[in-house]
C-alpha positions as a Python dict, from the first residue, in 0.01 Angstrom:
ca = {
    (1, 'X'): (0, 0, 0),
    (2, 'X'): (3, 158, 327),
    (3, 'X'): (201, -71, 556),
    (4, 'X'): (200, 144, 873),
    (5, 'X'): (-17, -12, 1140),
    (6, 'X'): (-286, 210, 1282),
    (7, 'X'): (-239, 344, 1629),
    (8, 'X'): (-422, 149, 1893),
    (9, 'X'): (-573, 314, 2207),
    (10, 'X'): (-354, 281, 2512),
    (11, 'X'): (-502, 68, 2803),
    (12, 'X'): (-316, 259, 3069),
    (13, 'X'): (-271, 615, 3179),
    (14, 'X'): (-68, 841, 2967),
    (15, 'X'): (254, 988, 3092),
    (16, 'X'): (80, 1323, 3135),
    (17, 'X'): (-191, 1176, 3355),
    (18, 'X'): (70, 1003, 3570),
    (19, 'X'): (260, 1323, 3625),
    (20, 'X'): (-67, 1498, 3728),
    (21, 'X'): (-132, 1221, 3980),
    (22, 'X'): (218, 1232, 4122),
    (23, 'X'): (195, 1612, 4168),
    (24, 'X'): (-134, 1571, 4344),
    (25, 'X'): (3, 1308, 4582),
    (26, 'X'): (313, 1517, 4669),
    (27, 'X'): (123, 1835, 4720),
    (28, 'X'): (-161, 1678, 4921),
    (29, 'X'): (-239, 1697, 5292),
    (30, 'X'): (5, 1413, 5365),
    (31, 'X'): (-47, 1110, 5582),
    (32, 'X'): (-362, 1089, 5797),
    (33, 'X'): (-348, 1252, 6134),
    (34, 'X'): (-280, 1033, 6435),
    (35, 'X'): (-560, 1083, 6681),
    (36, 'X'): (-323, 1004, 6972),
    (37, 'X'): (-94, 1293, 6876),
    (38, 'X'): (-359, 1559, 6945),
    (39, 'X'): (-275, 1801, 7236),
    (40, 'X'): (-496, 1785, 7539),
    (41, 'X'): (-665, 2129, 7581),
    (42, 'X'): (-651, 2096, 7967),
    (43, 'X'): (-277, 2024, 7955),
    (44, 'X'): (-205, 2308, 7719),
    (45, 'X'): (-393, 2549, 7955),
    (46, 'X'): (-200, 2420, 8251),
    (47, 'X'): (124, 2478, 8072),
    (48, 'X'): (22, 2835, 7992),
    (49, 'X'): (-69, 2905, 8354),
    (50, 'X'): (252, 2748, 8465),
    (51, 'X'): (459, 2966, 8239),
    (52, 'X'): (266, 3278, 8355),
    (53, 'X'): (328, 3176, 8717),
    (54, 'X'): (693, 3128, 8660),
    (55, 'X'): (720, 3465, 8482),
    (56, 'X'): (532, 3634, 8767),
    (57, 'X'): (772, 3476, 9030),
    (58, 'X'): (1079, 3586, 8828),
    (59, 'X'): (941, 3937, 8807),
    (60, 'X'): (867, 3944, 9180),
    (61, 'X'): (1218, 3818, 9268),
    (62, 'X'): (1374, 4081, 9033),
    (63, 'X'): (1170, 4360, 9202),
    (64, 'X'): (1264, 4242, 9550),
    (65, 'X'): (1637, 4239, 9457),
    (66, 'X'): (1607, 4578, 9283),
    (67, 'X'): (1432, 4729, 9584),
    (68, 'X'): (1677, 4578, 9833),
    (69, 'X'): (1986, 4704, 9655),
    (70, 'X'): (1892, 4991, 9424),
    (71, 'X'): (1556, 5171, 9457),
    (72, 'X'): (1289, 5095, 9716),
    (73, 'X'): (938, 5229, 9745),
    (74, 'X'): (860, 5362, 10090),
    (75, 'X'): (496, 5441, 10205),
    (76, 'X'): (467, 5753, 10407),
    (77, 'X'): (250, 5665, 10713),
    (78, 'X'): (228, 5994, 10910),
    (79, 'X'): (208, 6377, 10875),
    (80, 'X'): (559, 6448, 11016),
    (81, 'X'): (704, 6549, 10677),
    (82, 'X'): (419, 6762, 10548),
    (83, 'X'): (399, 6955, 10317),
    (84, 'X'): (702, 6781, 10151),
    (85, 'X'): (563, 6436, 10189),
    (86, 'X'): (194, 6356, 10254),
    (87, 'X'): (32, 6052, 10413),
    (88, 'X'): (-4, 5787, 10147),
    (89, 'X'): (279, 5911, 9927),
    (90, 'X'): (514, 5645, 9797),
    (91, 'X'): (864, 5782, 9778),
    (92, 'X'): (1149, 5610, 9588),
    (93, 'X'): (1443, 5566, 9820),
    (94, 'X'): (1782, 5574, 9644),
    (95, 'X'): (1993, 5307, 9810),
    (96, 'X'): (2295, 5391, 9592),
    (97, 'X'): (2311, 5750, 9719),
    (98, 'X'): (2552, 5669, 10001),
    (99, 'X'): (2703, 5348, 9878),
    (100, 'X'): (3027, 5465, 9727),
    (101, 'X'): (3178, 5684, 9991),
    (102, 'X'): (2916, 5968, 9991),
    (103, 'X'): (2745, 6061, 10320),
    (104, 'X'): (2421, 6235, 10400),
    (105, 'X'): (2428, 6616, 10372),
    (106, 'X'): (2216, 6885, 10537),
    (107, 'X'): (1882, 6904, 10362),
    (108, 'X'): (1873, 6546, 10250),
    (109, 'X'): (1549, 6360, 10321),
    (110, 'X'): (1658, 6017, 10444),
    (111, 'X'): (1496, 5694, 10539),
    (112, 'X'): (1671, 5522, 10832),
    (113, 'X'): (1647, 5229, 11072),
    (114, 'X'): (1566, 5385, 11410),
    (115, 'X'): (1659, 5090, 11626),
    (116, 'X'): (1895, 5197, 11896),
    (117, 'X'): (1833, 5564, 11840),
    (118, 'X'): (1458, 5633, 11800),
    (119, 'X'): (1332, 5306, 11933),
    (120, 'X'): (1474, 5047, 12161),
    (121, 'X'): (1625, 4724, 12028),
    (122, 'X'): (1370, 4448, 12060),
    (123, 'X'): (1395, 4066, 12025),
    (124, 'X'): (1306, 3928, 11683),
    (125, 'X'): (935, 3852, 11630),
    (126, 'X'): (786, 3598, 11397),
    (127, 'X'): (1048, 3534, 11121),
    (128, 'X'): (793, 3434, 10864),
    (129, 'X'): (557, 3722, 10937),
    (130, 'X'): (848, 3966, 10946),
    (131, 'X'): (974, 3834, 10612),
    (132, 'X'): (634, 3863, 10441),
    (133, 'X'): (575, 4213, 10579),
    (134, 'X'): (929, 4313, 10468),
    (135, 'X'): (863, 4186, 10121),
    (136, 'X'): (538, 4379, 10094),
    (137, 'X'): (702, 4687, 10236),
    (138, 'X'): (992, 4656, 9993),
    (139, 'X'): (736, 4664, 9707),
    (140, 'X'): (560, 4965, 9851),
    (141, 'X'): (244, 4758, 9921),
    (142, 'X'): (246, 4787, 10300),
    (143, 'X'): (344, 5035, 10562),
    (144, 'X'): (715, 5035, 10653),
    (145, 'X'): (838, 4866, 10965),
    (146, 'X'): (771, 5051, 11295),
    (147, 'X'): (1141, 5101, 11323),
    (148, 'X'): (1189, 5277, 10989),
    (149, 'X'): (1158, 5655, 10974),
    (150, 'X'): (1186, 5933, 10721),
    (151, 'X'): (1318, 6274, 10834),
    (152, 'X'): (1533, 6568, 10704),
    (153, 'X'): (1897, 6594, 10792),
    (154, 'X'): (1951, 6924, 10985),
    (155, 'X'): (2294, 6860, 11129),
    (156, 'X'): (2583, 6627, 11027),
    (157, 'X'): (2888, 6520, 11228),
    (158, 'X'): (3076, 6807, 11396),
    (159, 'X'): (2783, 7060, 11353),
    (160, 'X'): (2672, 7285, 11642),
    (161, 'X'): (2294, 7296, 11608),
    (162, 'X'): (2102, 7548, 11816),
    (163, 'X'): (1732, 7656, 11860),
    (164, 'X'): (1707, 7982, 12047),
    (165, 'X'): (1403, 8119, 12219),
    (166, 'X'): (1272, 8262, 11893),
    (167, 'X'): (1225, 7917, 11738),
    (168, 'X'): (1493, 7977, 11473),
    (169, 'X'): (1749, 7698, 11398),
    (170, 'X'): (2118, 7790, 11367),
    (171, 'X'): (2390, 7560, 11237),
    (172, 'X'): (2747, 7657, 11330),
    (173, 'X'): (2613, 8012, 11410),
    (174, 'X'): (2441, 8053, 11068),
    (175, 'X'): (2059, 8088, 11068),
    (176, 'X'): (1911, 7799, 10875),
    (177, 'X'): (1683, 7885, 10576),
    (178, 'X'): (1402, 7625, 10590),
    (179, 'X'): (1150, 7694, 10312),
    (180, 'X'): (1021, 7342, 10340),
    (181, 'X'): (861, 7390, 10683),
    (182, 'X'): (485, 7338, 10729),
    (183, 'X'): (307, 7678, 10702),
    (184, 'X'): (284, 7833, 11046),
    (185, 'X'): (554, 7611, 11207),
    (186, 'X'): (873, 7747, 11357),
    (187, 'X'): (1203, 7579, 11351),
    (188, 'X'): (1130, 7432, 11694),
    (189, 'X'): (906, 7524, 11985),
    (190, 'X'): (1152, 7361, 12217),
    (191, 'X'): (1494, 7535, 12266),
    (192, 'X'): (1795, 7307, 12247),
    (193, 'X'): (2169, 7302, 12170),
    (194, 'X'): (2363, 6999, 12054),
    (195, 'X'): (2696, 6922, 11898),
    (196, 'X'): (2648, 6630, 11655),
    (197, 'X'): (2908, 6352, 11709),
    (198, 'X'): (3105, 6241, 11408),
    (199, 'X'): (2938, 5953, 11224),
    (200, 'X'): (2591, 6064, 11330),
    (201, 'X'): (2305, 6284, 11210),
    (202, 'X'): (2065, 6520, 11377),
    (203, 'X'): (1726, 6482, 11197),
    (204, 'X'): (1392, 6660, 11214),
    (205, 'X'): (1052, 6647, 11038),
    (206, 'X'): (927, 6929, 10820),
    (207, 'X'): (599, 6946, 11013),
    (208, 'X'): (781, 7032, 11333),
    (209, 'X'): (465, 7049, 11547),
    (210, 'X'): (369, 6703, 11444),
    (211, 'X'): (708, 6530, 11421),
    (212, 'X'): (876, 6312, 11683),
    (213, 'X'): (1237, 6343, 11585),
    (214, 'X'): (1589, 6394, 11734),
    (215, 'X'): (1449, 6659, 11975),
    (216, 'X'): (1233, 6396, 12146),
    (217, 'X'): (1527, 6171, 12227),
    (218, 'X'): (1767, 6413, 12371),
    (219, 'X'): (1762, 6255, 12716),
    (220, 'X'): (1785, 5895, 12592),
    (221, 'X'): (2102, 5690, 12512),
    (222, 'X'): (2247, 5824, 12189),
    (223, 'X'): (2080, 6164, 12246),
    (224, 'X'): (1854, 6139, 11933),
    (225, 'X'): (2150, 6108, 11701),
    (226, 'X'): (2109, 5861, 11412),
    (227, 'X'): (2419, 5664, 11313),
    (228, 'X'): (2516, 5715, 10944),
    (229, 'X'): (2529, 5335, 10899),
    (230, 'X'): (2161, 5315, 10994),
    (231, 'X'): (2065, 5525, 10694),
    (232, 'X'): (1875, 5305, 10437),
    (233, 'X'): (1890, 5557, 10157),
    (234, 'X'): (1783, 5910, 10033),
    (235, 'X'): (1426, 5982, 9940),
    (236, 'X'): (1470, 6131, 9600),
    (237, 'X'): (1141, 6111, 9418),
    (238, 'X'): (770, 6076, 9481),
    (239, 'X'): (645, 5786, 9268),
    (240, 'X'): (278, 5780, 9365),
    (241, 'X'): (18, 5922, 9338),
    (242, 'X'): (61, 6046, 8989),
    (243, 'X'): (-55, 6391, 9080),
    (244, 'X'): (246, 6434, 9311),
    (245, 'X'): (512, 6295, 9082),
    (246, 'X'): (842, 6479, 9129),
    (247, 'X'): (1129, 6554, 9365),
    (248, 'X'): (1085, 6433, 9719),
    (249, 'X'): (1234, 6745, 9867),
    (250, 'X'): (1606, 6684, 9932),
    (251, 'X'): (1781, 7014, 9907),
    (252, 'X'): (2135, 6909, 9979),
    (253, 'X'): (2248, 7218, 10170),
    (254, 'X'): (2610, 7091, 10184),
    (255, 'X'): (2843, 7118, 10487),
    (256, 'X'): (2920, 7488, 10481),
}
């Protein structure tokens, strides 16, 4: 007689079904989303703009510091340095060129502060306006200050610079080769002879007939000489427009 009781149907889930349910719960989407935890789109946009604004401010501060101490764009406002530099050119002024004991040499194109040599010292104007204009000028977005000039060094301290009646410039008795002059211009239409004091420079524009330079200040205090400490830097490259990219024309003729 078969004494084994027949199997009865289970009234609850089998182990296999329980495991499937557990896996489903564990791998599901998790707890329901809390409506209060959703990000406000307006707030997210404001945060994005805030980050962009802070990044823009940081970039502007970096550019200002870089232009004040290393390399500054300088907008050419006049024809006095043609054909080397044209109106609207933005030259990059190397402010490290004379920082570590080096001094300007003949042939260098330099940017300098003309207060006390080319223009009279004047009382300070509106500090805020001057600061804003200075920042725009430092970024190459505005014309330079009326007291900033760009010219070529023709004579350095100790040089005897002469222009005879033929319009030829001689430095220490040696005729100066000036391939950079504007076509048709001579070295100078006005004869002169100066001995450049130590620590100063005699500067002239490449477009001699359109340049107000050291020659125009001979009878004034300082005699048209630019103190070396007033030199802002050397104009090394033309950065804009793209069609004029390249060397800004410094020829570095040395002291000879």
